N, CA, C and O atoms as a GROMACS GRO file, in nm:
protein
  480
    1MET      N    1  -2.958   7.259   0.846
    1MET     CA    2  -3.054   7.306   0.944
    1MET      C    3  -2.980   7.383   1.053
    1MET      O    4  -2.878   7.336   1.103
    2LYS      N    5  -3.029   7.497   1.088
    2LYS     CA    6  -2.970   7.576   1.196
    2LYS      C    7  -3.020   7.524   1.328
    2LYS      O    8  -3.130   7.468   1.337
    3GLU      N    9  -2.939   7.542   1.433
    3GLU     CA   10  -2.977   7.487   1.563
    3GLU      C   11  -3.110   7.542   1.613
    3GLU      O   12  -3.182   7.473   1.685
    4THR      N   13  -3.144   7.666   1.576
    4THR     CA   14  -3.269   7.725   1.624
    4THR      C   15  -3.391   7.663   1.556
    4THR      O   16  -3.503   7.678   1.604
    5GLU      N   17  -3.369   7.593   1.443
    5GLU     CA   18  -3.479   7.530   1.372
    5GLU      C   19  -3.513   7.392   1.429
    5GLU      O   20  -3.620   7.339   1.400
    6SER      N   21  -3.424   7.334   1.509
    6SER     CA   22  -3.447   7.202   1.564
    6SER      C   23  -3.560   7.206   1.666
    6SER      O   24  -3.575   7.302   1.741
    7THR      N   25  -3.639   7.099   1.667
    7THR     CA   26  -3.747   7.090   1.764
    7THR      C   27  -3.707   7.007   1.885
    7THR      O   28  -3.787   6.989   1.976
    8ASN      N   29  -3.585   6.957   1.886
    8ASN     CA   30  -3.537   6.875   1.996
    8ASN      C   31  -3.457   6.962   2.094
    8ASN      O   32  -3.343   6.998   2.065
    9PRO      N   33  -3.516   6.998   2.208
    9PRO     CA   34  -3.447   7.087   2.301
    9PRO      C   35  -3.317   7.028   2.356
    9PRO      O   36  -3.224   7.103   2.387
   10GLU      N   37  -3.310   6.896   2.369
   10GLU     CA   38  -3.186   6.832   2.415
   10GLU      C   39  -3.074   6.853   2.314
   10GLU      O   40  -2.960   6.880   2.352
   11LEU      N   41  -3.106   6.842   2.186
   11LEU     CA   42  -3.008   6.862   2.080
   11LEU      C   43  -2.962   7.008   2.075
   11LEU      O   44  -2.842   7.035   2.064
   12VAL      N   45  -3.056   7.100   2.082
   12VAL     CA   46  -3.022   7.243   2.080
   12VAL      C   47  -2.930   7.278   2.196
   12VAL      O   48  -2.831   7.350   2.179
   13SER      N   49  -2.962   7.226   2.314
   13SER     CA   50  -2.880   7.250   2.433
   13SER      C   51  -2.740   7.192   2.416
   13SER      O   52  -2.641   7.256   2.453
   14LEU      N   53  -2.730   7.071   2.361
   14LEU     CA   54  -2.600   7.007   2.339
   14LEU      C   55  -2.516   7.086   2.240
   14LEU      O   56  -2.396   7.104   2.262
   15ILE      N   57  -2.576   7.133   2.133
   15ILE     CA   58  -2.502   7.211   2.033
   15ILE      C   59  -2.448   7.339   2.095
   15ILE      O   60  -2.332   7.374   2.073
   16ARG      N   61  -2.528   7.408   2.173
   16ARG     CA   62  -2.483   7.530   2.240
   16ARG      C   63  -2.369   7.500   2.337
   16ARG      O   64  -2.270   7.573   2.343
   17PHE      N   65  -2.382   7.390   2.414
   17PHE     CA   66  -2.278   7.348   2.508
   17PHE      C   67  -2.147   7.320   2.435
   17PHE      O   68  -2.040   7.362   2.480
   18LEU      N   69  -2.154   7.248   2.323
   18LEU     CA   70  -2.034   7.215   2.247
   18LEU      C   71  -1.965   7.340   2.191
   18LEU      O   72  -1.843   7.351   2.195
   19LYS      N   73  -2.044   7.433   2.139
   19LYS     CA   74  -1.987   7.557   2.086
   19LYS      C   75  -1.919   7.638   2.197
   19LYS      O   76  -1.813   7.696   2.176
   20LYS      N   77  -1.982   7.641   2.313
   20LYS     CA   78  -1.924   7.714   2.426
   20LYS      C   79  -1.793   7.649   2.470
   20LYS      O   80  -1.694   7.719   2.493
   21GLN      N   81  -1.791   7.518   2.482
   21GLN     CA   82  -1.669   7.447   2.521
   21GLN      C   83  -1.559   7.467   2.417
   21GLN      O   84  -1.442   7.481   2.453
   22SER      N   85  -1.596   7.468   2.291
   22SER     CA   86  -1.499   7.489   2.184
   22SER      C   87  -1.430   7.625   2.199
   22SER      O   88  -1.308   7.635   2.184
   23ARG      N   89  -1.509   7.728   2.229
   23ARG     CA   90  -1.451   7.863   2.248
   23ARG      C   91  -1.366   7.869   2.374
   23ARG      O   92  -1.253   7.918   2.371
   24GLU      N   93  -1.420   7.818   2.485
   24GLU     CA   94  -1.351   7.830   2.614
   24GLU      C   95  -1.224   7.746   2.620
   24GLU      O   96  -1.124   7.790   2.676
   25GLN      N   97  -1.226   7.628   2.563
   25GLN     CA   98  -1.111   7.538   2.570
   25GLN      C   99  -1.020   7.549   2.446
   25GLN      O  100  -0.916   7.484   2.439
   26LYS      N  101  -1.063   7.632   2.349
   26LYS     CA  102  -0.991   7.643   2.222
   26LYS      C  103  -0.974   7.503   2.160
   26LYS      O  104  -0.865   7.467   2.114
   27ALA      N  105  -1.082   7.427   2.161
   27ALA     CA  106  -1.082   7.290   2.111
   27ALA      C  107  -1.175   7.281   1.990
   27ALA      O  108  -1.297   7.271   2.005
   28ASN      N  109  -1.118   7.286   1.871
   28ASN     CA  110  -1.198   7.284   1.748
   28ASN      C  111  -1.279   7.157   1.730
   28ASN      O  112  -1.380   7.158   1.659
   29ILE      N  113  -1.238   7.048   1.793
   29ILE     CA  114  -1.311   6.922   1.778
   29ILE      C  115  -1.456   6.937   1.821
   29ILE      O  116  -1.545   6.881   1.758
   30TRP      N  117  -1.481   7.012   1.929
   30TRP     CA  118  -1.619   7.026   1.977
   30TRP      C  119  -1.702   7.112   1.883
   30TRP      O  120  -1.823   7.092   1.870
   31HIS      N  121  -1.638   7.208   1.816
   31HIS     CA  122  -1.709   7.288   1.715
   31HIS      C  123  -1.746   7.199   1.597
   31HIS      O  124  -1.856   7.211   1.543
   32ASP      N  125  -1.656   7.110   1.557
   32ASP     CA  126  -1.685   7.018   1.447
   32ASP      C  127  -1.802   6.924   1.481
   32ASP      O  128  -1.888   6.898   1.397
   33VAL      N  129  -1.804   6.875   1.605
   33VAL     CA  130  -1.913   6.787   1.647
   33VAL      C  131  -2.044   6.866   1.647
   33VAL      O  132  -2.146   6.815   1.601
   34ALA      N  133  -2.043   6.989   1.698
   34ALA     CA  134  -2.163   7.073   1.700
   34ALA      C  135  -2.213   7.098   1.557
   34ALA      O  136  -2.333   7.094   1.531
   35LYS      N  137  -2.120   7.125   1.467
   35LYS     CA  138  -2.156   7.151   1.327
   35LYS      C  139  -2.224   7.028   1.266
   35LYS      O  140  -2.323   7.041   1.194
   36ASN      N  141  -2.171   6.909   1.294
   36ASN     CA  142  -2.231   6.785   1.243
   36ASN      C  143  -2.369   6.762   1.303
   36ASN      O  144  -2.460   6.719   1.232
   37LEU      N  145  -2.385   6.789   1.430
   37LEU     CA  146  -2.514   6.770   1.496
   37LEU      C  147  -2.617   6.873   1.450
   37LEU      O  148  -2.737   6.850   1.462
   38SER      N  149  -2.572   6.987   1.397
   38SER     CA  150  -2.662   7.092   1.349
   38SER      C  151  -2.728   7.055   1.217
   38SER      O  152  -2.825   7.118   1.176
   39GLN      N  153  -2.676   6.954   1.150
   39GLN     CA  154  -2.732   6.914   1.022
   39GLN      C  155  -2.868   6.847   1.043
   39GLN      O  156  -2.905   6.812   1.155
   40SER      N  157  -2.940   6.831   0.935
   40SER     CA  158  -3.069   6.762   0.944
   40SER      C  159  -3.046   6.619   0.991
   40SER      O  160  -2.937   6.564   0.976
   41LYS      N  161  -3.149   6.559   1.046
   41LYS     CA  162  -3.137   6.424   1.101
   41LYS      C  163  -3.086   6.325   0.996
   41LYS      O  164  -3.004   6.238   1.027
   42SER      N  165  -3.134   6.337   0.874
   42SER     CA  166  -3.092   6.244   0.769
   42SER      C  167  -2.948   6.266   0.725
   42SER      O  168  -2.887   6.175   0.668
   43ALA      N  169  -2.892   6.384   0.750
   43ALA     CA  170  -2.754   6.412   0.711
   43ALA      C  171  -2.653   6.384   0.823
   43ALA      O  172  -2.532   6.383   0.799
   44ARG      N  173  -2.703   6.360   0.945
   44ARG     CA  174  -2.614   6.329   1.057
   44ARG      C  175  -2.551   6.192   1.041
   44ARG      O  176  -2.603   6.107   0.970
   45ALA      N  177  -2.440   6.172   1.108
   45ALA     CA  178  -2.367   6.045   1.101
   45ALA      C  179  -2.449   5.931   1.160
   45ALA      O  180  -2.510   5.944   1.265
   46THR      N  181  -2.448   5.819   1.089
   46THR     CA  182  -2.497   5.693   1.143
   46THR      C  183  -2.384   5.594   1.118
   46THR      O  184  -2.347   5.567   1.004
   47VAL      N  185  -2.329   5.541   1.226
   47VAL     CA  186  -2.209   5.458   1.216
   47VAL      C  187  -2.238   5.320   1.274
   47VAL      O  188  -2.289   5.307   1.385
   48ASN      N  189  -2.206   5.217   1.196
   48ASN     CA  190  -2.223   5.080   1.242
   48ASN      C  191  -2.105   5.038   1.328
   48ASN      O  192  -1.994   5.091   1.315
   49LEU      N  193  -2.129   4.942   1.416
   49LEU     CA  194  -2.022   4.890   1.502
   49LEU      C  195  -1.908   4.830   1.419
   49LEU      O  196  -1.792   4.839   1.459
   50SER      N  197  -1.940   4.770   1.305
   50SER     CA  198  -1.835   4.712   1.221
   50SER      C  199  -1.736   4.819   1.176
   50SER      O  200  -1.615   4.794   1.172
   51ARG      N  201  -1.785   4.937   1.143
   51ARG     CA  202  -1.696   5.047   1.101
   51ARG      C  203  -1.611   5.095   1.219
   51ARG      O  204  -1.492   5.120   1.204
   52ILE      N  205  -1.674   5.108   1.335
   52ILE     CA  206  -1.600   5.149   1.455
   52ILE      C  207  -1.491   5.047   1.486
   52ILE      O  208  -1.378   5.084   1.519
   53ASN      N  209  -1.524   4.920   1.474
   53ASN     CA  210  -1.428   4.813   1.502
   53ASN      C  211  -1.308   4.820   1.408
   53ASN      O  212  -1.194   4.801   1.450
   54ARG      N  213  -1.334   4.847   1.279
   54ARG     CA  214  -1.226   4.854   1.178
   54ARG      C  215  -1.133   4.972   1.200
   54ARG      O  216  -1.012   4.961   1.176
   55HIS      N  217  -1.187   5.086   1.245
   55HIS     CA  218  -1.109   5.209   1.249
   55HIS      C  219  -1.062   5.250   1.388
   55HIS      O  220  -1.012   5.361   1.406
   56THR      N  221  -1.076   5.162   1.485
   56THR     CA  222  -1.029   5.194   1.620
   56THR      C  223  -0.945   5.080   1.673
   56THR      O  224  -0.944   4.970   1.618
   57LYS      N  225  -0.875   5.108   1.781
   57LYS     CA  226  -0.801   5.004   1.851
   57LYS      C  227  -0.836   5.011   1.998
   57LYS      O  228  -0.905   5.102   2.043
   58ARG      N  229  -0.788   4.916   2.072
   58ARG     CA  230  -0.817   4.906   2.215
   58ARG      C  231  -0.783   5.038   2.285
   58ARG      O  232  -0.680   5.099   2.259
   59SER      N  233  -0.870   5.080   2.374
   59SER     CA  234  -0.856   5.200   2.458
   59SER      C  235  -0.870   5.333   2.383
   59SER      O  236  -0.842   5.437   2.441
   60ASP      N  237  -0.914   5.332   2.257
   60ASP     CA  238  -0.940   5.458   2.186
   60ASP      C  239  -1.060   5.528   2.249
   60ASP      O  240  -1.143   5.465   2.315
   61THR      N  241  -1.068   5.658   2.226
   61THR     CA  242  -1.183   5.738   2.267
   61THR      C  243  -1.244   5.797   2.141
   61THR      O  244  -1.174   5.863   2.063
   62VAL      N  245  -1.373   5.773   2.120
   62VAL     CA  246  -1.440   5.807   1.995
   62VAL      C  247  -1.569   5.882   2.023
   62VAL      O  248  -1.639   5.852   2.120
   63VAL      N  249  -1.600   5.981   1.938
   63VAL     CA  250  -1.729   6.050   1.944
   63VAL      C  251  -1.797   6.035   1.808
   63VAL      O  252  -1.735   6.053   1.703
   64VAL      N  253  -1.926   6.002   1.812
   64VAL     CA  254  -2.007   5.990   1.690
   64VAL      C  255  -2.112   6.101   1.696
   64VAL      O  256  -2.200   6.097   1.781
   65PRO      N  257  -2.103   6.200   1.605
   65PRO     CA  258  -2.202   6.308   1.606
   65PRO      C  259  -2.330   6.265   1.535
   65PRO      O  260  -2.368   6.320   1.432
   66GLY      N  261  -2.395   6.167   1.593
   66GLY     CA  262  -2.516   6.110   1.536
   66GLY      C  263  -2.552   5.985   1.612
   66GLY      O  264  -2.556   5.985   1.735
   67LYS      N  265  -2.580   5.876   1.539
   67LYS     CA  266  -2.629   5.753   1.601
   67LYS      C  267  -2.536   5.635   1.572
   67LYS      O  268  -2.482   5.622   1.462
   68ILE      N  269  -2.520   5.550   1.673
   68ILE     CA  270  -2.445   5.426   1.656
   68ILE      C  271  -2.547   5.314   1.631
   68ILE      O  272  -2.642   5.298   1.707
   69LEU      N  273  -2.524   5.238   1.524
   69LEU     CA  274  -2.612   5.127   1.489
   69LEU      C  275  -2.544   4.995   1.521
   69LEU      O  276  -2.421   4.988   1.529
   70GLY      N  277  -2.622   4.890   1.540
   70GLY     CA  278  -2.571   4.763   1.589
   70GLY      C  279  -2.523   4.664   1.485
   70GLY      O  280  -2.495   4.550   1.521
   71THR      N  281  -2.512   4.701   1.358
   71THR     CA  282  -2.465   4.608   1.257
   71THR      C  283  -2.316   4.580   1.276
   71THR      O  284  -2.236   4.673   1.288
   72GLY      N  285  -2.280   4.454   1.280
   72GLY     CA  286  -2.141   4.415   1.300
   72GLY      C  287  -2.112   4.390   1.447
   72GLY      O  288  -2.202   4.394   1.531
   73ASN      N  289  -1.988   4.366   1.476
   73ASN     CA  290  -1.944   4.338   1.612
   73ASN      C  291  -1.825   4.425   1.648
   73ASN      O  292  -1.760   4.484   1.561
   74ILE      N  293  -1.798   4.431   1.776
   74ILE     CA  294  -1.681   4.503   1.825
   74ILE      C  295  -1.601   4.404   1.908
   74ILE      O  296  -1.657   4.336   1.994
   75ASP      N  297  -1.470   4.395   1.882
   75ASP     CA  298  -1.390   4.293   1.949
   75ASP      C  299  -1.286   4.350   2.045
   75ASP      O  300  -1.194   4.279   2.086
   76HIS      N  301  -1.300   4.478   2.080
   76HIS     CA  302  -1.208   4.538   2.177
   76HIS      C  303  -1.281   4.644   2.258
   76HIS      O  304  -1.385   4.696   2.217
   77SER      N  305  -1.224   4.676   2.374
   77SER     CA  306  -1.287   4.776   2.459
   77SER      C  307  -1.239   4.915   2.417
   77SER      O  308  -1.125   4.933   2.375
   78LEU      N  309  -1.327   5.012   2.429
   78LEU     CA  310  -1.296   5.151   2.399
   78LEU      C  311  -1.398   5.238   2.470
   78LEU      O  312  -1.493   5.188   2.528
   79THR      N  313  -1.377   5.368   2.465
   79THR     CA  314  -1.472   5.464   2.520
   79THR      C  315  -1.538   5.532   2.402
   79THR      O  316  -1.470   5.582   2.312
   80ILE      N  317  -1.670   5.535   2.402
   80ILE     CA  318  -1.741   5.593   2.289
   80ILE      C  319  -1.859   5.677   2.337
   80ILE      O  320  -1.927   5.643   2.433
   81ALA      N  321  -1.881   5.787   2.268
   81ALA     CA  322  -1.992   5.877   2.298
   81ALA      C  323  -2.066   5.907   2.168
   81ALA      O  324  -2.006   5.915   2.061
   82ALA      N  325  -2.197   5.922   2.180
   82ALA     CA  326  -2.279   5.955   2.064
   82ALA      C  327  -2.404   6.026   2.109
   82ALA      O  328  -2.439   6.024   2.227
   83PHE      N  329  -2.472   6.091   2.014
   83PHE     CA  330  -2.598   6.156   2.048
   83PHE      C  331  -2.706   6.052   2.072
   83PHE      O  332  -2.795   6.073   2.155
   84ASN      N  333  -2.698   5.940   1.999
   84ASN     CA  334  -2.800   5.836   2.011
   84ASN      C  335  -2.736   5.700   1.983
   84ASN      O  336  -2.632   5.693   1.916
   85ILE      N  337  -2.796   5.593   2.035
   85ILE     CA  338  -2.743   5.458   2.014
   85ILE      C  339  -2.861   5.361   2.005
   85ILE      O  340  -2.959   5.374   2.078
   86SER      N  341  -2.849   5.265   1.916
   86SER     CA  342  -2.954   5.164   1.906
   86SER      C  343  -2.940   5.066   2.022
   86SER      O  344  -2.834   5.054   2.082
   87THR      N  345  -3.048   4.996   2.052
   87THR     CA  346  -3.049   4.898   2.161
   87THR      C  347  -2.948   4.786   2.132
   87THR      O  348  -2.876   4.743   2.222
   88ALA      N  349  -2.945   4.740   2.008
   88ALA     CA  350  -2.853   4.631   1.971
   88ALA      C  351  -2.707   4.676   1.989
   88ALA      O  352  -2.625   4.599   2.039
   89ALA      N  353  -2.676   4.798   1.948
   89ALA     CA  354  -2.539   4.849   1.962
   89ALA      C  355  -2.501   4.861   2.108
   89ALA      O  356  -2.388   4.829   2.146
   90ALA      N  357  -2.592   4.907   2.190
   90ALA     CA  358  -2.564   4.922   2.334
   90ALA      C  359  -2.532   4.786   2.397
   90ALA      O  360  -2.441   4.775   2.478
   91LYS      N  361  -2.607   4.682   2.359
   91LYS     CA  362  -2.583   4.548   2.413
   91LYS      C  363  -2.446   4.496   2.369
   91LYS      O  364  -2.374   4.437   2.449
   92LYS      N  365  -2.412   4.517   2.242
   92LYS     CA  366  -2.284   4.468   2.191
   92LYS      C  367  -2.166   4.542   2.253
   92LYS      O  368  -2.063   4.482   2.281
   93LEU      N  369  -2.181   4.672   2.275
   93LEU     CA  370  -2.075   4.748   2.340
   93LEU      C  371  -2.054   4.699   2.483
   93LEU      O  372  -1.941   4.686   2.529
   94LYS      N  373  -2.164   4.673   2.552
   94LYS     CA  374  -2.156   4.623   2.690
   94LYS      C  375  -2.087   4.487   2.693
   94LYS      O  376  -2.004   4.461   2.780
   95ALA      N  377  -2.120   4.401   2.598
   95ALA     CA  378  -2.058   4.268   2.591
   95ALA      C  379  -1.908   4.277   2.563
   95ALA      O  380  -1.831   4.193   2.609
   96ALA      N  381  -1.867   4.380   2.488
   96ALA     CA  382  -1.724   4.399   2.456
   96ALA      C  383  -1.651   4.476   2.566
   96ALA      O  384  -1.533   4.508   2.553
   97LYS      N  385  -1.723   4.506   2.674
   97LYS     CA  386  -1.668   4.584   2.786
   97LYS      C  387  -1.622   4.724   2.741
   97LYS      O  388  -1.528   4.781   2.796
   98ALA      N  389  -1.692   4.778   2.642
   98ALA     CA  390  -1.667   4.914   2.597
   98ALA      C  391  -1.749   5.008   2.684
   98ALA      O  392  -1.856   4.971   2.733
   99LYS      N  393  -1.699   5.129   2.703
   99LYS     CA  394  -1.769   5.225   2.787
   99LYS      C  395  -1.843   5.324   2.697
   99LYS      O  396  -1.782   5.395   2.617
  100TYR      N  397  -1.975   5.329   2.712
  100TYR     CA  398  -2.057   5.425   2.637
  100TYR      C  399  -2.097   5.538   2.730
  100TYR      O  400  -2.136   5.514   2.844
  101MET      N  401  -2.088   5.662   2.680
  101MET     CA  402  -2.129   5.778   2.759
  101MET      C  403  -2.191   5.882   2.666
  101MET      O  404  -2.181   5.872   2.544
  102SER      N  405  -2.255   5.981   2.726
  102SER     CA  406  -2.312   6.089   2.647
  102SER      C  407  -2.198   6.180   2.598
  102SER      O  408  -2.087   6.177   2.651
  103ILE      N  409  -2.228   6.260   2.497
  103ILE     CA  410  -2.128   6.353   2.445
  103ILE      C  411  -2.091   6.454   2.552
  103ILE      O  412  -1.975   6.493   2.563
  104THR      N  413  -2.189   6.498   2.631
  104THR     CA  414  -2.162   6.592   2.740
  104THR      C  415  -2.064   6.533   2.840
  104THR      O  416  -1.971   6.602   2.883
  105GLU      N  417  -2.082   6.407   2.877
  105GLU     CA  418  -1.989   6.341   2.970
  105GLU      C  419  -1.849   6.332   2.910
  105GLU      O  420  -1.750   6.350   2.981
  106LEU      N  421  -1.841   6.303   2.781
  106LEU     CA  422  -1.711   6.294   2.714
  106LEU      C  423  -1.640   6.430   2.715
  106LEU      O  424  -1.520   6.437   2.740
  107VAL      N  425  -1.714   6.537   2.689
  107VAL     CA  426  -1.655   6.672   2.690
  107VAL      C  427  -1.604   6.706   2.829
  107VAL      O  428  -1.497   6.765   2.844
  108GLU      N  429  -1.680   6.668   2.932
  108GLU     CA  430  -1.636   6.696   3.069
  108GLU      C  431  -1.511   6.617   3.106
  108GLU      O  432  -1.427   6.664   3.181
  109LYS      N  433  -1.500   6.496   3.051
  109LYS     CA  434  -1.384   6.411   3.079
  109LYS      C  435  -1.262   6.453   2.997
  109LYS      O  436  -1.148   6.442   3.044
  110HIS      N  437  -1.284   6.500   2.874
  110HIS     CA  438  -1.177   6.541   2.782
  110HIS      C  439  -1.206   6.682   2.730
  110HIS      O  440  -1.239   6.698   2.613
  111PRO      N  441  -1.196   6.785   2.815
  111PRO     CA  442  -1.238   6.920   2.774
  111PRO      C  443  -1.162   6.976   2.653
  111PRO      O  444  -1.219   7.054   2.577
  112THR      N  445  -1.036   6.938   2.635
  112THR     CA  446  -0.960   6.991   2.520
  112THR      C  447  -0.977   6.904   2.397
  112THR      O  448  -0.934   6.942   2.288
  113GLY      N  449  -1.039   6.787   2.413
  113GLY     CA  450  -1.059   6.698   2.300
  113GLY      C  451  -0.935   6.619   2.261
  113GLY      O  452  -0.932   6.555   2.156
  114ALA      N  453  -0.831   6.625   2.344
  114ALA     CA  454  -0.707   6.553   2.312
  114ALA      C  455  -0.733   6.404   2.306
  114ALA      O  456  -0.800   6.348   2.392
  115ASN      N  457  -0.679   6.340   2.204
  115ASN     CA  458  -0.690   6.195   2.183
  115ASN      C  459  -0.833   6.145   2.164
  115ASN      O  460  -0.863   6.029   2.194
  116VAL      N  461  -0.922   6.231   2.116
  116VAL     CA  462  -1.060   6.192   2.085
  116VAL      C  463  -1.074   6.192   1.932
  116VAL      O  464  -1.038   6.289   1.866
  117LYS      N  465  -1.127   6.083   1.878
  117LYS     CA  466  -1.149   6.071   1.734
  117LYS      C  467  -1.295   6.092   1.702
  117LYS      O  468  -1.383   6.051   1.778
  118ILE      N  469  -1.322   6.158   1.590
  118ILE     CA  470  -1.460   6.172   1.541
  118ILE      C  471  -1.483   6.064   1.436
  118ILE      O  472  -1.404   6.048   1.343
  119MET      N  473  -1.593   5.990   1.451
  119MET     CA  474  -1.632   5.888   1.351
  119MET      C  475  -1.758   5.938   1.282
  119MET      O  476  -1.858   5.969   1.347
  120ARG      N  477  -1.752   5.945   1.150
  120ARG     CA  478  -1.868   5.988   1.072
  120ARG      C  479  -1.911   5.879   0.977
  120ARG      O  480  -2.007   5.897   0.903
   0.00000   0.00000   0.00000
């Protein structure tokens, strides 16, 4: 799906922002995230907390170009950003003292994308 076909203005705006940041900062990671978010809703990443827990360590910074689901647990603190998050996942992240933020906030904090992992 092309970004112009999306009916979600927040998503269209985020994709444009990510592409702009990718060009300006020469940070390919933001282009990859935009490309993933441009896919149809069913093709976007949905990542469970158990997967995040297995593939990250304490103090990692992670971006999910889709939705975080609450299946499983997280046993360490980290910084994570996603387009969407389930209520259960948000509660578990808070309990683990993990920091959740929007993708826009993550880009502003890490404009070059250094030390940011993409979870799909």
